[in-house]
PyMOL CGO cylinders between C-alpha atoms (Angstrom):
from pymol import cmd
from pymol.cgo import CYLINDER

trace = [
    CYLINDER, -59.61, -286.79, 39.08, -58.10, -285.90, 35.73, 0.3, 1, 1, 1, 1, 1, 1,
    CYLINDER, -58.10, -285.90, 35.73, -54.72, -287.18, 34.61, 0.3, 1, 1, 1, 1, 1, 1,
    CYLINDER, -54.72, -287.18, 34.61, -52.50, -284.24, 33.67, 0.3, 1, 1, 1, 1, 1, 1,
    CYLINDER, -52.50, -284.24, 33.67, -49.68, -284.10, 31.12, 0.3, 1, 1, 1, 1, 1, 1,
    CYLINDER, -49.68, -284.10, 31.12, -47.63, -280.99, 30.35, 0.3, 1, 1, 1, 1, 1, 1,
    CYLINDER, -47.63, -280.99, 30.35, -46.44, -280.38, 26.77, 0.3, 1, 1, 1, 1, 1, 1,
    CYLINDER, -46.44, -280.38, 26.77, -44.42, -277.49, 25.31, 0.3, 1, 1, 1, 1, 1, 1,
    CYLINDER, -44.42, -277.49, 25.31, -45.52, -276.57, 21.76, 0.3, 1, 1, 1, 1, 1, 1,
    CYLINDER, -45.52, -276.57, 21.76, -42.70, -277.14, 19.26, 0.3, 1, 1, 1, 1, 1, 1,
    CYLINDER, -42.70, -277.14, 19.26, -41.98, -275.08, 16.15, 0.3, 1, 1, 1, 1, 1, 1,
    CYLINDER, -41.98, -275.08, 16.15, -42.67, -277.92, 13.72, 0.3, 1, 1, 1, 1, 1, 1,
    CYLINDER, -42.67, -277.92, 13.72, -46.24, -278.33, 15.04, 0.3, 1, 1, 1, 1, 1, 1,
    CYLINDER, -46.24, -278.33, 15.04, -47.19, -274.84, 13.85, 0.3, 1, 1, 1, 1, 1, 1,
    CYLINDER, -47.19, -274.84, 13.85, -49.29, -274.28, 10.72, 0.3, 1, 1, 1, 1, 1, 1,
    CYLINDER, -49.29, -274.28, 10.72, -48.62, -271.59, 8.07, 0.3, 1, 1, 1, 1, 1, 1,
    CYLINDER, -48.62, -271.59, 8.07, -50.74, -269.12, 10.10, 0.3, 1, 1, 1, 1, 1, 1,
    CYLINDER, -50.74, -269.12, 10.10, -48.57, -269.39, 13.20, 0.3, 1, 1, 1, 1, 1, 1,
    CYLINDER, -48.57, -269.39, 13.20, -51.03, -271.55, 15.18, 0.3, 1, 1, 1, 1, 1, 1,
    CYLINDER, -51.03, -271.55, 15.18, -50.74, -275.05, 16.55, 0.3, 1, 1, 1, 1, 1, 1,
    CYLINDER, -50.74, -275.05, 16.55, -51.93, -277.28, 13.71, 0.3, 1, 1, 1, 1, 1, 1,
    CYLINDER, -51.93, -277.28, 13.71, -55.25, -279.01, 14.35, 0.3, 1, 1, 1, 1, 1, 1,
    CYLINDER, -55.25, -279.01, 14.35, -53.63, -282.42, 13.83, 0.3, 1, 1, 1, 1, 1, 1,
    CYLINDER, -53.63, -282.42, 13.83, -51.18, -281.68, 16.66, 0.3, 1, 1, 1, 1, 1, 1,
    CYLINDER, -51.18, -281.68, 16.66, -54.11, -281.12, 19.04, 0.3, 1, 1, 1, 1, 1, 1,
    CYLINDER, -54.11, -281.12, 19.04, -55.30, -284.64, 18.21, 0.3, 1, 1, 1, 1, 1, 1,
    CYLINDER, -55.30, -284.64, 18.21, -51.79, -286.01, 18.82, 0.3, 1, 1, 1, 1, 1, 1,
    CYLINDER, -51.79, -286.01, 18.82, -51.58, -284.22, 22.18, 0.3, 1, 1, 1, 1, 1, 1,
    CYLINDER, -51.58, -284.22, 22.18, -54.90, -285.74, 23.25, 0.3, 1, 1, 1, 1, 1, 1,
    CYLINDER, -54.90, -285.74, 23.25, -53.74, -289.19, 22.10, 0.3, 1, 1, 1, 1, 1, 1,
    CYLINDER, -53.74, -289.19, 22.10, -50.53, -288.78, 24.07, 0.3, 1, 1, 1, 1, 1, 1,
    CYLINDER, -50.53, -288.78, 24.07, -52.56, -287.84, 27.15, 0.3, 1, 1, 1, 1, 1, 1,
    CYLINDER, -52.56, -287.84, 27.15, -54.61, -291.05, 26.94, 0.3, 1, 1, 1, 1, 1, 1,
    CYLINDER, -54.61, -291.05, 26.94, -51.54, -293.23, 26.32, 0.3, 1, 1, 1, 1, 1, 1,
    CYLINDER, -51.54, -293.23, 26.32, -49.63, -291.65, 29.22, 0.3, 1, 1, 1, 1, 1, 1,
    CYLINDER, -49.63, -291.65, 29.22, -52.58, -292.23, 31.57, 0.3, 1, 1, 1, 1, 1, 1,
    CYLINDER, -52.58, -292.23, 31.57, -52.72, -295.90, 30.55, 0.3, 1, 1, 1, 1, 1, 1,
    CYLINDER, -52.72, -295.90, 30.55, -48.97, -296.30, 31.02, 0.3, 1, 1, 1, 1, 1, 1,
    CYLINDER, -48.97, -296.30, 31.02, -49.17, -294.65, 34.45, 0.3, 1, 1, 1, 1, 1, 1,
    CYLINDER, -49.17, -294.65, 34.45, -51.71, -297.23, 35.64, 0.3, 1, 1, 1, 1, 1, 1,
    CYLINDER, -51.71, -297.23, 35.64, -49.73, -300.16, 34.21, 0.3, 1, 1, 1, 1, 1, 1,
    CYLINDER, -49.73, -300.16, 34.21, -51.80, -300.63, 31.06, 0.3, 1, 1, 1, 1, 1, 1,
    CYLINDER, -51.80, -300.63, 31.06, -49.39, -299.39, 28.43, 0.3, 1, 1, 1, 1, 1, 1,
    CYLINDER, -49.39, -299.39, 28.43, -50.61, -300.24, 24.94, 0.3, 1, 1, 1, 1, 1, 1,
    CYLINDER, -50.61, -300.24, 24.94, -48.02, -302.99, 24.43, 0.3, 1, 1, 1, 1, 1, 1,
    CYLINDER, -48.02, -302.99, 24.43, -48.86, -304.55, 27.83, 0.3, 1, 1, 1, 1, 1, 1,
    CYLINDER, -48.86, -304.55, 27.83, -52.60, -304.37, 27.06, 0.3, 1, 1, 1, 1, 1, 1,
    CYLINDER, -52.60, -304.37, 27.06, -51.94, -305.99, 23.66, 0.3, 1, 1, 1, 1, 1, 1,
    CYLINDER, -51.94, -305.99, 23.66, -49.86, -308.75, 25.29, 0.3, 1, 1, 1, 1, 1, 1,
    CYLINDER, -49.86, -308.75, 25.29, -52.97, -309.57, 27.35, 0.3, 1, 1, 1, 1, 1, 1,
    CYLINDER, -52.97, -309.57, 27.35, -54.94, -309.93, 24.09, 0.3, 1, 1, 1, 1, 1, 1,
    CYLINDER, -54.94, -309.93, 24.09, -56.73, -306.55, 24.11, 0.3, 1, 1, 1, 1, 1, 1,
    CYLINDER, -56.73, -306.55, 24.11, -56.63, -303.32, 22.13, 0.3, 1, 1, 1, 1, 1, 1,
    CYLINDER, -56.63, -303.32, 22.13, -58.16, -299.87, 22.45, 0.3, 1, 1, 1, 1, 1, 1,
    CYLINDER, -58.16, -299.87, 22.45, -59.35, -298.86, 18.97, 0.3, 1, 1, 1, 1, 1, 1,
    CYLINDER, -59.35, -298.86, 18.97, -60.58, -295.30, 18.49, 0.3, 1, 1, 1, 1, 1, 1,
    CYLINDER, -60.58, -295.30, 18.49, -63.99, -295.35, 16.82, 0.3, 1, 1, 1, 1, 1, 1,
    CYLINDER, -63.99, -295.35, 16.82, -64.98, -291.69, 17.16, 0.3, 1, 1, 1, 1, 1, 1,
    CYLINDER, -64.98, -291.69, 17.16, -63.49, -288.31, 18.01, 0.3, 1, 1, 1, 1, 1, 1,
    CYLINDER, -63.49, -288.31, 18.01, -65.26, -284.99, 18.59, 0.3, 1, 1, 1, 1, 1, 1,
    CYLINDER, -65.26, -284.99, 18.59, -62.90, -282.04, 19.02, 0.3, 1, 1, 1, 1, 1, 1,
    CYLINDER, -62.90, -282.04, 19.02, -63.70, -278.40, 19.75, 0.3, 1, 1, 1, 1, 1, 1,
    CYLINDER, -63.70, -278.40, 19.75, -60.93, -275.89, 19.04, 0.3, 1, 1, 1, 1, 1, 1,
    CYLINDER, -60.93, -275.89, 19.04, -61.68, -272.87, 21.24, 0.3, 1, 1, 1, 1, 1, 1,
    CYLINDER, -61.68, -272.87, 21.24, -58.52, -270.73, 21.26, 0.3, 1, 1, 1, 1, 1, 1,
    CYLINDER, -58.52, -270.73, 21.26, -55.32, -270.54, 19.27, 0.3, 1, 1, 1, 1, 1, 1,
    CYLINDER, -55.32, -270.54, 19.27, -52.10, -271.97, 20.64, 0.3, 1, 1, 1, 1, 1, 1,
    CYLINDER, -52.10, -271.97, 20.64, -48.66, -270.75, 19.56, 0.3, 1, 1, 1, 1, 1, 1,
    CYLINDER, -48.66, -270.75, 19.56, -45.08, -271.99, 19.40, 0.3, 1, 1, 1, 1, 1, 1,
    CYLINDER, -45.08, -271.99, 19.40, -43.47, -272.00, 22.84, 0.3, 1, 1, 1, 1, 1, 1,
    CYLINDER, -43.47, -272.00, 22.84, -46.76, -272.14, 24.76, 0.3, 1, 1, 1, 1, 1, 1,
    CYLINDER, -46.76, -272.14, 24.76, -46.96, -274.73, 27.49, 0.3, 1, 1, 1, 1, 1, 1,
    CYLINDER, -46.96, -274.73, 27.49, -50.23, -276.64, 27.60, 0.3, 1, 1, 1, 1, 1, 1,
    CYLINDER, -50.23, -276.64, 27.60, -51.71, -279.22, 29.95, 0.3, 1, 1, 1, 1, 1, 1,
    CYLINDER, -51.71, -279.22, 29.95, -53.66, -282.20, 28.63, 0.3, 1, 1, 1, 1, 1, 1,
    CYLINDER, -53.66, -282.20, 28.63, -56.30, -283.33, 31.13, 0.3, 1, 1, 1, 1, 1, 1,
    CYLINDER, -56.30, -283.33, 31.13, -57.77, -286.79, 30.57, 0.3, 1, 1, 1, 1, 1, 1,
    CYLINDER, -57.77, -286.79, 30.57, -60.71, -288.49, 32.29, 0.3, 1, 1, 1, 1, 1, 1,
    CYLINDER, -60.71, -288.49, 32.29, -62.76, -291.60, 31.64, 0.3, 1, 1, 1, 1, 1, 1,
    CYLINDER, -62.76, -291.60, 31.64, -66.47, -290.83, 31.30, 0.3, 1, 1, 1, 1, 1, 1,
    CYLINDER, -66.47, -290.83, 31.30, -67.74, -294.35, 30.84, 0.3, 1, 1, 1, 1, 1, 1,
    CYLINDER, -67.74, -294.35, 30.84, -66.53, -297.92, 30.56, 0.3, 1, 1, 1, 1, 1, 1,
    CYLINDER, -66.53, -297.92, 30.56, -69.00, -300.19, 28.79, 0.3, 1, 1, 1, 1, 1, 1,
    CYLINDER, -69.00, -300.19, 28.79, -69.06, -303.87, 27.92, 0.3, 1, 1, 1, 1, 1, 1,
    CYLINDER, -69.06, -303.87, 27.92, -66.72, -303.47, 24.93, 0.3, 1, 1, 1, 1, 1, 1,
    CYLINDER, -66.72, -303.47, 24.93, -66.05, -299.74, 24.69, 0.3, 1, 1, 1, 1, 1, 1,
    CYLINDER, -66.05, -299.74, 24.69, -65.00, -296.68, 26.61, 0.3, 1, 1, 1, 1, 1, 1,
    CYLINDER, -65.00, -296.68, 26.61, -65.65, -292.94, 26.42, 0.3, 1, 1, 1, 1, 1, 1,
    CYLINDER, -65.65, -292.94, 26.42, -62.97, -290.42, 27.38, 0.3, 1, 1, 1, 1, 1, 1,
    CYLINDER, -62.97, -290.42, 27.38, -63.14, -286.66, 27.81, 0.3, 1, 1, 1, 1, 1, 1,
    CYLINDER, -63.14, -286.66, 27.81, -60.12, -284.42, 27.51, 0.3, 1, 1, 1, 1, 1, 1,
    CYLINDER, -60.12, -284.42, 27.51, -59.25, -280.76, 27.82, 0.3, 1, 1, 1, 1, 1, 1,
    CYLINDER, -59.25, -280.76, 27.82, -56.24, -278.81, 26.65, 0.3, 1, 1, 1, 1, 1, 1,
    CYLINDER, -56.24, -278.81, 26.65, -55.42, -275.89, 28.95, 0.3, 1, 1, 1, 1, 1, 1,
    CYLINDER, -55.42, -275.89, 28.95, -53.03, -272.96, 28.65, 0.3, 1, 1, 1, 1, 1, 1,
    CYLINDER, -53.03, -272.96, 28.65, -52.55, -270.89, 31.80, 0.3, 1, 1, 1, 1, 1, 1,
    CYLINDER, -52.55, -270.89, 31.80, -55.65, -272.54, 33.30, 0.3, 1, 1, 1, 1, 1, 1,
    CYLINDER, -55.65, -272.54, 33.30, -57.87, -271.62, 30.34, 0.3, 1, 1, 1, 1, 1, 1,
    CYLINDER, -57.87, -271.62, 30.34, -59.47, -274.35, 28.20, 0.3, 1, 1, 1, 1, 1, 1,
    CYLINDER, -59.47, -274.35, 28.20, -58.24, -273.94, 24.60, 0.3, 1, 1, 1, 1, 1, 1,
    CYLINDER, -58.24, -273.94, 24.60, -59.64, -277.21, 23.22, 0.3, 1, 1, 1, 1, 1, 1,
    CYLINDER, -59.64, -277.21, 23.22, -61.69, -280.16, 24.35, 0.3, 1, 1, 1, 1, 1, 1,
    CYLINDER, -61.69, -280.16, 24.35, -62.25, -283.60, 22.97, 0.3, 1, 1, 1, 1, 1, 1,
    CYLINDER, -62.25, -283.60, 22.97, -64.48, -286.62, 23.50, 0.3, 1, 1, 1, 1, 1, 1,
    CYLINDER, -64.48, -286.62, 23.50, -63.20, -290.00, 22.31, 0.3, 1, 1, 1, 1, 1, 1,
    CYLINDER, -63.20, -290.00, 22.31, -65.05, -293.27, 21.93, 0.3, 1, 1, 1, 1, 1, 1,
    CYLINDER, -65.05, -293.27, 21.93, -62.75, -296.30, 21.87, 0.3, 1, 1, 1, 1, 1, 1,
    CYLINDER, -62.75, -296.30, 21.87, -63.75, -299.89, 21.25, 0.3, 1, 1, 1, 1, 1, 1,
    CYLINDER, -63.75, -299.89, 21.25, -62.09, -302.63, 23.25, 0.3, 1, 1, 1, 1, 1, 1,
    CYLINDER, -62.09, -302.63, 23.25, -61.22, -305.48, 20.92, 0.3, 1, 1, 1, 1, 1, 1,
    CYLINDER, -61.22, -305.48, 20.92, -59.30, -308.72, 20.86, 0.3, 1, 1, 1, 1, 1, 1,
    CYLINDER, -59.30, -308.72, 20.86, -56.22, -309.23, 18.66, 0.3, 1, 1, 1, 1, 1, 1,
    CYLINDER, -56.22, -309.23, 18.66, -58.47, -309.86, 15.65, 0.3, 1, 1, 1, 1, 1, 1,
    CYLINDER, -58.47, -309.86, 15.65, -60.37, -306.60, 16.06, 0.3, 1, 1, 1, 1, 1, 1,
    CYLINDER, -60.37, -306.60, 16.06, -63.53, -308.23, 17.40, 0.3, 1, 1, 1, 1, 1, 1,
    CYLINDER, -63.53, -308.23, 17.40, -65.24, -306.23, 20.19, 0.3, 1, 1, 1, 1, 1, 1,
    CYLINDER, -65.24, -306.23, 20.19, -64.72, -307.98, 23.51, 0.3, 1, 1, 1, 1, 1, 1,
    CYLINDER, -64.72, -307.98, 23.51, -65.16, -307.51, 27.24, 0.3, 1, 1, 1, 1, 1, 1,
    CYLINDER, -65.16, -307.51, 27.24, -62.08, -305.99, 28.84, 0.3, 1, 1, 1, 1, 1, 1,
    CYLINDER, -62.08, -305.99, 28.84, -60.29, -307.69, 31.73, 0.3, 1, 1, 1, 1, 1, 1,
    CYLINDER, -60.29, -307.69, 31.73, -62.23, -307.52, 35.00, 0.3, 1, 1, 1, 1, 1, 1,
    CYLINDER, -62.23, -307.52, 35.00, -59.50, -305.34, 36.51, 0.3, 1, 1, 1, 1, 1, 1,
    CYLINDER, -59.50, -305.34, 36.51, -59.80, -302.53, 33.91, 0.3, 1, 1, 1, 1, 1, 1,
    CYLINDER, -59.80, -302.53, 33.91, -62.56, -300.59, 35.66, 0.3, 1, 1, 1, 1, 1, 1,
    CYLINDER, -62.56, -300.59, 35.66, -60.82, -300.79, 39.03, 0.3, 1, 1, 1, 1, 1, 1,
    CYLINDER, -60.82, -300.79, 39.03, -57.50, -299.74, 37.49, 0.3, 1, 1, 1, 1, 1, 1,
    CYLINDER, -57.50, -299.74, 37.49, -59.01, -296.71, 35.73, 0.3, 1, 1, 1, 1, 1, 1,
    CYLINDER, -59.01, -296.71, 35.73, -61.37, -295.77, 38.62, 0.3, 1, 1, 1, 1, 1, 1,
    CYLINDER, -61.37, -295.77, 38.62, -59.15, -292.90, 39.94, 0.3, 1, 1, 1, 1, 1, 1,
    CYLINDER, -59.15, -292.90, 39.94, -59.49, -291.20, 36.54, 0.3, 1, 1, 1, 1, 1, 1,
    CYLINDER, -59.49, -291.20, 36.54, -63.26, -291.52, 36.16, 0.3, 1, 1, 1, 1, 1, 1,
    CYLINDER, -63.26, -291.52, 36.16, -64.88, -288.10, 35.74, 0.3, 1, 1, 1, 1, 1, 1,
    CYLINDER, -64.88, -288.10, 35.74, -67.16, -288.75, 38.73, 0.3, 1, 1, 1, 1, 1, 1,
    CYLINDER, -67.16, -288.75, 38.73, -64.25, -289.52, 41.10, 0.3, 1, 1, 1, 1, 1, 1,
]
cmd.load_cgo(trace, "trace")
């Protein structure tokens, strides 16, 4: 099941051509991942207090359609894979049910010093409802 977050496009996120700026797409996707983690009780500050961090190590984004000021979009976020010290996430940005962008993110799981580390044993169970195969 995908986590869903609704966002209304604001005027200051628009580029000189009247489209949602590509950097805003990336911010929307980031917000979708952070909101999912907060919803399951793993907000970034809580995760950090436990001695862990999610560190983005790769992003692949496809921009398929333009988005304009005032449009309402939905960010869908799913976990594809949870590995020993990393995770892979897939996301879609939808407007009126149509996919306008998609993104795949690879995030390392590190300790406070940035060293890759195994996540807490409960992470997989906590994220399980948002796995793409669920």
